LOFITI-820138 format. One record per residue: x, y, z of N, C-alpha, C in turn; residue number from 1. Coordinates in Angstrom, 3 decimals. Atoms other than C-alpha are relative to their C-alpha. Example, Ala and Ser with C-alpha at 12.3 -4.5 7.8 and 13.67 -1.06 7.14 Angstrom:
BEGIN
       n_c1       n_c2       n_c3      ca_c1      ca_c2      ca_c3       c_c1       c_c2       c_c3   num
      0.890     -1.190      0.000     12.300     -4.500      7.800      0.900      1.200      0.000     1
     -0.820     -1.190     -0.060     13.670     -1.060      7.140     -0.770      1.090      0.730     2
***
This chain:
BEGIN
       n_c1       n_c2       n_c3      ca_c1      ca_c2      ca_c3       c_c1       c_c2       c_c3   num
     -0.829      0.240     -1.184    136.234    145.412    -35.333     -0.651     -1.101      0.832     1
      0.546      1.091     -0.801    135.829    142.231    -33.308     -0.381      0.490      1.390     2
      0.399     -0.354     -1.356    133.943    142.551    -30.091      0.897     -0.721      1.002     3
     -0.873      0.562     -1.016    136.160    141.994    -27.113     -0.842     -0.506      1.156     4
      0.739      0.579     -1.115    134.929    139.750    -24.333      0.836      0.076      1.261     5
     -0.664     -0.075     -1.305    135.861    140.462    -20.750     -0.820     -0.811      0.982     6
      0.687      0.741     -1.056    134.990    138.036    -18.006      0.342      0.670      1.321     7
     -0.206     -0.623     -1.297    134.625    140.149    -14.921     -0.233     -1.053      1.077     8
      0.121      1.023     -1.029    135.242    137.827    -12.004     -0.285      0.679      1.322     9
      0.378     -0.506     -1.313    133.365    138.785     -8.867     -0.010     -1.196      0.938    10
     -0.053      1.131     -0.923    134.282    136.454     -6.028     -1.144      0.113      0.999    11
      1.124     -0.066     -0.932    131.079    135.684     -4.132      0.498     -0.063      1.442    12
     -0.350      0.012     -1.408    131.409    136.490     -0.471     -0.816     -1.070      0.713    13
      0.770      1.014     -0.720    130.235    134.015      2.169     -1.462      0.413      0.118    14
      1.428     -0.308     -0.016    126.458    133.791      2.048     -0.722     -0.914      0.990    15
      0.837      0.771     -0.911    123.699    132.511      4.266     -1.092     -0.676     -0.798    16
      1.020      0.736      0.730    121.421    129.810      2.954     -1.305      0.045      0.786    17
      1.300      0.040     -0.654    117.698    129.821      3.668     -0.505      1.362      0.381    18
      0.604     -1.249     -0.419    115.926    132.513      5.603      0.595      0.449      1.319    19
     -0.467     -0.548     -1.253    116.845    134.816      8.435     -1.116      0.016      1.022    20
      1.012     -0.064     -1.057    114.942    135.630     11.592     -0.187      1.443      0.425    21
      0.301     -1.356     -0.411    113.203    138.860     12.510      0.089      0.102      1.516    22
     -0.068     -0.162     -1.453    113.401    140.347     16.004     -1.137     -0.707      0.728    23
      1.135      0.670     -0.638    110.005    138.810     16.730      0.119     -1.508     -0.032    24
     -0.184      1.431      0.090    111.362    135.371     15.938     -0.587     -0.617     -1.253    25
      0.586      0.515      1.225    109.503    135.038     12.636      1.053     -0.046     -1.112    26
     -0.957      0.107      1.097    111.366    133.923      9.532     -0.200      1.157     -0.966    27
      0.082     -1.036      1.007    112.182    136.562      6.977      1.038     -0.291     -1.075    28
     -0.882      0.280      1.111    113.888    136.508      3.616      1.314      0.766      0.152    29
     -1.319     -0.610     -0.082    117.555    137.322      3.244      0.149      1.091     -1.050    30
     -0.171     -1.142      0.882    118.723    140.528      1.613      0.797     -0.363     -1.245    31
     -0.892      0.268      1.123    121.575    139.255     -0.583      0.624     -1.392      0.124    32
     -0.784      1.230      0.066    123.242    136.019     -1.656      1.485      0.337     -0.041    33
     -1.388     -0.462      0.139    126.429    137.924     -2.518      0.155      1.360      0.677    34
     -0.146     -1.284     -0.679    126.938    140.614      0.141      1.153      0.814     -0.590    35
     -1.031     -0.881      0.515    128.892    143.599     -1.082     -0.056      0.221     -1.497    36
      0.142     -0.169      1.437    127.837    143.231     -4.730     -1.358      0.571     -0.339    37
      1.283     -0.447      0.529    125.112    144.964     -6.717     -0.653     -1.232     -0.624    38
      0.570      1.304      0.344    122.840    141.957     -7.054     -1.439      0.143     -0.495    39
      1.358     -0.002      0.554    119.746    141.480     -9.240     -0.641     -1.362      0.225    40
      0.778      1.219     -0.123    117.093    138.914     -8.401     -0.952     -0.124     -1.174    41
      0.859      0.229      1.169    115.118    137.346    -11.264     -0.991     -1.129      0.255    42
      1.003      1.063     -0.025    111.931    135.329    -11.537     -0.955      0.213     -1.159    43
      0.944     -0.065      1.120    109.288    134.548    -14.167     -1.402     -0.331      0.472    44
      1.392      0.349     -0.255    105.525    134.136    -14.306     -0.651     -0.419     -1.309    45
      0.750      0.435      1.172    103.315    132.233    -16.725      0.628     -1.120     -0.777    46
     -0.690      1.065      0.726    105.607    129.383    -17.645     -0.944     -1.156     -0.346    47
      0.864      1.155      0.211    102.894    126.733    -17.304     -1.323      0.309     -0.672    48
      1.278     -0.405      0.587    100.126    128.654    -19.047     -0.163     -0.529     -1.419    49
      0.319      0.398      1.370     98.388    127.555    -22.235     -0.077      1.201     -0.930    50
      0.186     -1.208      0.812     97.952    131.144    -23.412      0.736      1.168      0.635    51
     -0.623     -1.221     -0.477     99.676    134.484    -23.157      1.516     -0.059      0.010    52
     -1.456     -0.128     -0.062    103.229    135.717    -22.991      0.520     -0.471      1.349    53
     -0.664      0.231     -1.279    105.696    134.696    -20.324      0.671      1.304      0.397    54
     -0.571     -1.235     -0.536    106.812    137.587    -18.119      1.120     -0.355      0.984    55
     -1.049      0.141     -1.003    109.952    137.963    -16.036      0.367      1.379      0.513    56
     -0.431     -1.270     -0.581    111.264    140.649    -13.739      1.392     -0.146      0.581    57
     -1.301     -0.103     -0.653    114.666    141.717    -12.455     -0.071      1.166      0.969    58
      0.091     -1.025     -1.044    114.983    143.702     -9.229      1.331      0.096      0.735    59
     -1.179     -0.269     -0.829    117.963    145.286     -7.501     -0.461      0.783      1.222    60
      0.390     -0.644     -1.258    117.331    146.170     -3.845      1.237      0.489      0.739    61
     -1.127     -0.428     -0.825    119.544    148.090     -1.421      0.526     -1.167      0.831    62
     -0.604      1.159     -0.680    121.967    145.771      0.349     -0.583     -0.252      1.382    63
      0.514      0.179     -1.355    120.542    146.394      3.801     -1.531      0.011      0.050    64
      1.461     -0.122      0.099    116.920    146.260      2.611     -0.688     -1.044      0.867    65
      0.831      0.904     -0.798    114.312    144.743      4.906     -1.466      0.289     -0.273    66
      1.457     -0.116      0.130    110.633    144.102      4.304     -0.577     -1.357      0.371    67
      0.487      1.282     -0.497    109.038    141.371      6.371     -1.282     -0.463     -0.679    68
      1.213      0.396      0.709    105.935    141.363      4.145      0.320     -0.710     -1.314    69
     -0.375      0.589      1.288    107.849    140.260      1.045      0.111     -1.511      0.118    70
     -0.073      1.453      0.051    107.452    136.600      0.122     -0.263     -0.427     -1.429    71
      0.353      0.581      1.285    106.985    134.311     -2.844     -1.406      0.449     -0.383    72
      1.288     -0.553      0.425    104.121    135.803     -4.878     -1.134     -1.014      0.132    73
      1.044      1.030     -0.077    102.260    132.458     -4.798     -0.550     -0.134      1.416    74
      0.437      0.087     -1.392    102.001    132.756     -1.012     -0.793      1.226      0.445    75
      0.640     -1.267     -0.361    100.379    136.201     -1.107     -1.362      0.131     -0.662    76
      1.289     -0.300      0.619     96.850    137.381     -1.759      0.208      0.975     -1.144    77
     -0.092     -0.935      1.119     96.175    139.363     -4.913      0.134      1.436      0.495    78
     -0.057     -1.363     -0.545     95.586    142.514     -2.868      1.387      0.314      0.551    79
     -1.318     -0.234     -0.586     98.873    142.113     -1.000      1.063      0.091     -1.089    80
     -0.981     -0.072      1.088    100.800    141.488     -4.233      0.037      1.393     -0.617    81
      0.030     -1.326      0.622     99.637    144.787     -5.716      0.477      1.081      0.971    82
     -0.535     -0.937     -0.977    100.371    146.638     -2.486      1.525     -0.045      0.010    83
     -1.449      0.160     -0.037    103.874    145.218     -2.477      0.650      0.462     -1.304    84
     -0.571     -0.483      1.254    104.373    146.054     -6.163      0.349      1.478      0.107    85
     -0.266     -1.435     -0.162    104.088    149.746     -5.353      1.204      0.243      0.903    86
     -1.109     -0.168     -0.935    106.501    149.378     -2.444      1.322     -0.394     -0.653    87
     -1.218      0.463      0.687    109.035    147.410     -4.512      0.483      1.051     -0.994    88
     -0.383     -0.977      1.015    108.985    149.960     -7.321      0.507      1.291      0.628    89
     -0.462     -1.197     -0.713    109.452    152.774     -4.808      1.386     -0.214      0.603    90
     -1.203      0.239     -0.783    112.276    151.142     -2.856      1.179     -0.549     -0.804    91
     -1.070      0.665      0.751    114.260    149.290     -5.532      0.989      1.015     -0.576    92
     -1.000     -0.800      0.700    117.501    150.705     -6.872     -0.263     -0.029     -1.497    93
      0.381      0.142      1.408    116.333    149.404    -10.249     -0.919     -1.209     -0.121    94
      0.870      1.143      0.282    113.617    147.133    -11.616     -0.442      0.078     -1.454    95
      0.454      0.042      1.387    112.393    146.027    -15.021     -0.740     -1.306     -0.241    96
      0.779      1.168      0.385    110.040    143.555    -16.689      0.306     -0.348     -1.450    97
     -0.242      0.489      1.356    110.800    141.433    -19.755     -1.116     -0.929     -0.435    98
      1.138      0.745      0.540    108.256    139.734    -22.032      0.453     -0.807     -1.216    99
     -0.196      0.815      1.189    108.399    136.866    -24.532     -1.367     -0.489     -0.455   100
      1.334      0.235      0.537    105.390    136.322    -26.792     -0.299     -1.486     -0.208   101
      0.354      1.395      0.288    103.460    133.095    -27.451      0.675     -0.526     -1.267   102
     -0.657      0.437      1.236    104.897    132.972    -30.985      1.465     -0.350      0.258   103
     -1.397      0.276     -0.330    108.421    133.163    -29.596      0.113     -1.268      0.844   104
      0.009      1.205     -0.829    107.591    130.505    -26.996     -0.099     -1.245     -0.875   105
      0.164      1.148      0.891    106.416    128.134    -29.730      1.256     -0.257     -0.821   106
     -1.183      0.131      0.848    109.594    128.799    -31.678      1.217     -0.496      0.768   107
     -1.241      0.312     -0.722    112.239    128.456    -28.954     -0.209     -0.880      1.226   108
      0.461      0.793     -1.152    110.360    126.466    -26.218     -0.051      0.849      1.270   109
      0.312     -0.831     -1.163    109.228    127.694    -22.830      1.198      0.196      0.932   110
     -1.182     -0.194     -0.841    112.493    127.106    -20.962      0.855      1.138     -0.540   111
     -0.800     -1.067      0.599    114.463    129.232    -23.396     -0.732      1.337      0.037   112
      0.783     -1.237     -0.039    111.619    131.765    -23.479      0.031      0.625      1.387   113
     -0.046     -0.524     -1.371    111.606    132.093    -19.676      1.338      0.673      0.280   114
     -1.326     -0.582     -0.199    115.348    132.706    -19.641      0.157      1.273     -0.826   115
     -0.068     -1.193      0.839    115.062    135.158    -22.547     -0.763      1.159      0.633   116
      0.757     -1.059     -0.668    112.392    137.096    -20.652      0.812      0.605      1.144   117
     -0.853     -0.521     -1.069    114.780    137.385    -17.687      1.121      0.852     -0.584   118
     -1.058     -0.789      0.643    117.572    138.561    -20.003     -0.533      1.350     -0.475   119
      0.586     -1.266      0.462    115.236    141.171    -21.479     -0.269      0.941      1.169   120
      0.184     -0.833     -1.190    114.372    142.395    -17.994      1.344      0.580      0.442   121
     -1.332     -0.465     -0.398    118.076    142.605    -17.112      0.515      1.079     -0.948   122
     -0.431     -0.998      0.990    118.726    144.533    -20.340     -0.523      1.398      0.318   123
      0.657     -1.286     -0.230    116.374    147.282    -19.161      0.378      0.653      1.325   124
     -0.360     -0.578     -1.292    117.847    147.826    -15.700      0.848      1.248     -0.183   125
     -0.759     -1.252      0.056    119.141    151.343    -15.170      1.275     -0.067      0.827   126
     -1.210      0.243     -0.786    121.757    149.993    -12.746      0.562     -1.351     -0.443   127
     -0.604      1.242      0.476    124.212    147.343    -13.982      0.322     -0.921      1.178   128
     -0.302      0.904     -1.110    124.263    144.321    -11.641      1.393     -0.601     -0.106   129
     -1.286      0.694     -0.053    127.512    142.692    -10.559     -0.179     -1.495      0.207   130
      0.324      1.416     -0.186    125.804    139.388     -9.793     -1.515     -0.158     -0.180   131
      1.410      0.293      0.245    122.473    137.734    -10.593     -0.378     -1.257      0.770   132
      0.540      1.203     -0.621    120.402    135.298     -8.531     -1.368     -0.275     -0.619   133
      1.164      0.396      0.788    117.617    133.352    -10.220     -0.770     -1.086      0.725   134
      0.836      1.052     -0.577    114.700    131.337     -8.907      0.045     -1.228     -0.903   135
      0.003      1.237      0.760    114.913    127.689     -9.975      1.389     -0.583     -0.156   136
     -1.288      0.663      0.189    117.752    125.598    -11.354      0.539      0.095     -1.421   137
     -0.454     -0.128      1.384    118.142    126.688    -14.992      0.131      1.478     -0.374   138
     -0.237     -1.362      0.482    119.610    129.841    -16.481      1.133     -0.069     -1.012   139
     -1.110     -0.111      0.942    121.944    130.868    -19.287      0.788      1.254      0.331   140
     -0.824     -1.170     -0.345    124.865    133.251    -18.801     -0.528      1.276     -0.649   141
      0.427     -1.311      0.486    123.902    136.893    -19.146      1.249      0.798     -0.317   142
     -1.206     -0.680      0.458    126.513    138.755    -21.184     -0.376      1.290     -0.730   143
      0.327     -1.272      0.662    125.564    142.376    -21.856      1.217      0.594     -0.688   144
     -1.074     -0.710      0.692    127.588    144.472    -24.261      0.028      1.430      0.533   145
     -0.169     -1.327     -0.585    128.894    147.606    -22.563      1.152      0.693     -0.707   146
     -1.024     -0.745      0.741    130.774    150.152    -24.688      0.748     -0.906     -0.977   147
     -0.605      0.881      0.984    131.382    147.482    -27.323      0.697     -1.210      0.577   148
     -0.688      1.107     -0.660    132.707    145.004    -24.781     -1.040     -0.914      0.655   149
      0.908      0.968     -0.615    130.858    141.837    -23.743      0.488     -0.316      1.403   150
     -0.344      0.197     -1.409    130.822    141.488    -19.966     -0.752     -1.205      0.537   151
      0.626      1.151     -0.641    130.151    138.207    -18.178     -0.404      0.373      1.422   152
      0.481     -0.272     -1.354    127.986    138.707    -15.102     -0.337     -1.341      0.657   153
      0.228      1.306     -0.622    128.058    135.733    -12.717     -1.430     -0.148      0.506   154
      1.363      0.261     -0.474    124.772    134.094    -11.815     -0.017     -1.241      0.884   155
      0.223      1.154     -0.862    123.509    131.636     -9.226     -1.473     -0.359     -0.069   156
      1.391      0.460     -0.030    120.347    129.558     -9.524     -0.290     -0.542      1.396   157
      0.371      0.377     -1.366    118.495    128.945     -6.263     -1.401     -0.606     -0.013   158
      1.295      0.663     -0.053    115.705    126.396     -5.936     -0.825      0.606      1.136   159
      0.890     -0.685     -0.951    112.747    128.036     -4.172      0.612      1.319      0.474   160
     -0.651     -1.260     -0.350    114.746    131.246     -4.251     -0.976      1.108      0.332   161
      0.991     -1.039     -0.300    111.545    133.308     -4.166     -0.508     -0.087      1.425   162
      0.354      0.123     -1.409    111.010    132.031     -0.627      1.221      0.153      0.900   163
     -1.243     -0.123     -0.758    114.619    132.733      0.438      0.624      1.391     -0.077   164
     -0.696     -1.268      0.211    115.811    136.044     -1.019     -0.971      1.095     -0.429   165
      0.934     -1.105      0.216    114.083    139.406     -1.079     -0.083      0.427     -1.462   166
      0.034     -0.502      1.369    115.096    140.431     -4.589     -0.707     -0.972     -0.935   167
      0.711      0.979      0.831    113.819    137.171     -6.113     -1.486      0.051      0.310   168
      1.416     -0.129     -0.371    110.571    137.471     -4.153     -0.605      1.241     -0.629   169
      0.489     -1.238      0.614    110.226    141.045     -5.381     -0.201     -0.192     -1.500   170
      0.131      0.264      1.436    110.838    139.910     -8.968     -1.218     -0.872     -0.282   171
      1.160      0.871      0.213    108.200    137.202     -8.601     -1.298      0.788      0.083   172
      1.199     -0.829     -0.155    105.659    139.804     -7.472     -0.199      0.895     -1.223   173
      0.132     -0.859      1.180    106.393    142.183    -10.346     -0.389     -0.812     -1.229   174
      0.322      0.825      1.164    106.334    139.414    -12.953     -1.449     -0.472      0.058   175
      1.368      0.512     -0.157    103.096    137.987    -11.567     -1.039      1.093     -0.208   176
      1.033     -1.043      0.087    101.190    141.266    -11.239     -0.070      0.617     -1.388   177
      0.052     -0.570      1.340    102.225    142.677    -14.606     -0.554     -1.002     -1.006   178
      0.600      0.986      0.891    101.341    139.418    -16.303     -1.509     -0.117      0.249   179
      1.437      0.026     -0.298     97.977    139.348    -14.500     -0.713      1.164     -0.669   180
      0.596     -1.161      0.675     97.270    142.858    -15.795     -0.182     -0.282     -1.492   181
      0.033      0.333      1.431     98.071    141.660    -19.312     -1.100     -1.011     -0.309   182
      1.022      1.016      0.247     95.834    138.578    -19.054     -1.399      0.555      0.231   183
      1.304     -0.633     -0.211     92.990    140.688    -17.678     -0.412      0.814     -1.228   184
      0.319     -0.732      1.237     93.227    142.876    -20.782     -0.407     -0.962     -1.118   185
      0.358      0.992      1.017     93.162    139.797    -23.022     -1.374     -0.607      0.275   186
      1.296      0.577     -0.367     90.133    138.503    -21.098     -1.157      0.858     -0.504   187
      1.041     -0.869      0.544     88.156    141.512    -22.262     -0.237     -0.298     -1.478   188
      0.100      0.320      1.420     88.863    140.475    -25.846     -0.567     -1.400     -0.227   189
      0.436      1.398      0.130     88.213    136.755    -25.302     -0.569     -0.486      1.340   190
      0.538      0.351     -1.323     85.920    136.377    -22.263     -0.334     -1.475      0.169   191
      0.446      1.384     -0.106     84.916    132.800    -23.085      1.059     -0.934      0.587   192
     -1.069      0.875     -0.507     88.295    131.422    -21.960      0.257      0.178      1.500   193
     -0.091     -0.196     -1.448     87.921    132.703    -18.372      1.399      0.427      0.451   194
     -1.369     -0.392     -0.331     91.369    134.287    -18.437      0.089      0.947      1.189   195
     -0.048     -0.882     -1.163     90.441    136.827    -15.793      0.178     -0.821      1.280   196
     -0.138      0.862     -1.172     90.232    133.927    -13.355      1.217     -0.911     -0.097   197
     -1.062      1.008      0.084     92.690    131.356    -14.695      1.335      0.538     -0.504   198
     -1.220     -0.664      0.481     95.249    133.790    -16.204      0.742     -0.815     -1.067   199
     -0.602      0.782      1.068     95.848    131.325    -19.044      0.451     -1.383      0.411   200
     -0.423      1.319     -0.476     96.599    128.299    -16.879     -0.996     -1.079     -0.447   201
      0.824      1.089      0.559     95.209    124.877    -17.886     -1.092     -0.499      0.938   202
      1.149      0.427     -0.788     91.968    124.775    -15.916     -0.983     -0.772     -0.880   203
      1.010      0.751      0.740     89.060    122.569    -16.892     -0.833      0.922     -0.887   204
      0.815     -0.939      0.763     87.013    125.582    -18.004      0.771      0.547     -1.195   205
     -0.818     -0.507      1.092     89.880    126.904    -20.115      0.082     -1.033     -1.123   206
     -0.133      1.035      1.022     90.354    123.601    -21.904     -1.330     -0.315     -0.679   207
      1.313      0.205      0.620     86.637    123.173    -22.457     -0.300      1.098     -1.014   208
      0.200     -1.109      0.936     86.571    126.608    -24.109      0.841     -0.188     -1.258   209
     -0.835      0.271      1.177     89.465    125.641    -26.374     -0.667     -1.052     -0.876   210
      0.666      1.051      0.756     87.579    122.508    -27.376     -1.226      0.542     -0.750   211
      1.229     -0.522      0.602     84.415    124.493    -28.083      0.272      1.095     -1.028   212
     -0.195     -1.182      0.848     85.807    127.697    -29.642      1.288     -0.036     -0.821   213
     -1.292      0.015      0.675     89.261    126.694    -30.868      0.999      0.919      0.693   214
     -1.061     -0.797     -0.603     92.411    128.690    -30.247     -0.115      1.466     -0.394   215
     -0.102     -1.424      0.278     93.180    132.393    -30.260      1.441      0.297     -0.435   216
     -1.393     -0.355      0.328     96.281    134.242    -31.470      0.927     -0.020      1.214   217
     -0.811     -0.044     -1.211     97.456    134.170    -27.844      0.304     -1.384      0.568   218
     -0.280      1.343     -0.495     97.464    130.390    -27.360      1.366     -0.486     -0.473   219
     -1.300      0.574      0.310    100.747    128.497    -27.316     -0.243     -1.325     -0.728   220
      0.397      1.138      0.809    100.270    126.043    -30.146      0.921     -1.200      0.153   221
     -0.915      1.118     -0.248    103.267    123.927    -29.143     -0.373     -0.773      1.260   222
      0.429      0.647     -1.238    101.483    123.007    -25.889     -1.093     -1.031     -0.274   223
      1.100      0.952      0.045     99.113    120.115    -25.262     -1.246      0.707      0.534   224
      1.050     -0.920     -0.428     96.146    122.457    -25.158     -1.224     -0.704      0.573   225
      1.197      0.694     -0.483     93.416    119.875    -24.599      0.295     -0.948      1.149   226
     -0.341      0.868     -1.112     95.313    117.809    -22.072     -0.177     -1.470     -0.287   227
      0.215      1.401      0.336     94.699    114.571    -23.963      1.007     -0.499     -1.030   228
     -1.016      0.394      0.955     97.748    114.492    -26.194     -0.361      0.293     -1.435   229
      0.442     -0.273      1.355     95.746    115.594    -29.218     -0.118      1.506     -0.222   230
      0.119     -1.406      0.360     95.867    118.948    -30.977     -0.894      0.159     -1.225   231
      0.873     -0.043      1.166     93.109    118.266    -33.508     -1.159      0.966      0.250   232
      0.989     -1.046     -0.203     91.313    121.552    -33.030      0.270      1.094     -1.028   233
     -0.181     -1.000      1.058     90.789    124.464    -35.425      0.907      1.149      0.437   234
     -0.912     -1.081     -0.323     93.861    126.651    -35.043     -0.288      1.206     -0.894   235
      0.219     -1.227      0.779     93.438    130.269    -36.116      1.320      0.639     -0.333   236
***
């Protein structure tokens, strides 16, 4: 039997761009881009790394949710990120994390891998979103199959969305902290690459270790690992 495709059309309601203002006059992130809809925010972590999987998270928050501490994960200390992770997981209507491996990244490229990680996170949500907002400017339509029927869920990409909308900021925190946990575990196996500090990003120490010790099963072999355009190193 052919799968039937239904395009559910959710008309986005008027939205506010940028950030709101708290009673104290300080800027705060907005709750929803599409008021009145069950909306999932998505973000990824680890896109620019030389090693390790790329992680993404999807978070659905209550429509009237407020948390003035939430912000783009890159603007927060490590301690604050982990504190907020517990709060996000407690308060969210649904949340999930998706992962794409280094082998998959090498096969499909990092852009497609980042989007796939977001799709995998969305697949795991216990609440079905009616709209999706994504940090950045690239995404592919998310079409889950529900009861044998493919459903189109509308999405909106928002540049610097993790500094504008609470659900995207929450997703950035979950993706970042769960990926950090993963890289810390890998660092125990391969301490010479300094992954506990650099989390797989292309630091000088990381690249010097690649030059000295070669690659690991966790390195992305499609990347310019040495930073000089050459990949003439002993791949394992």
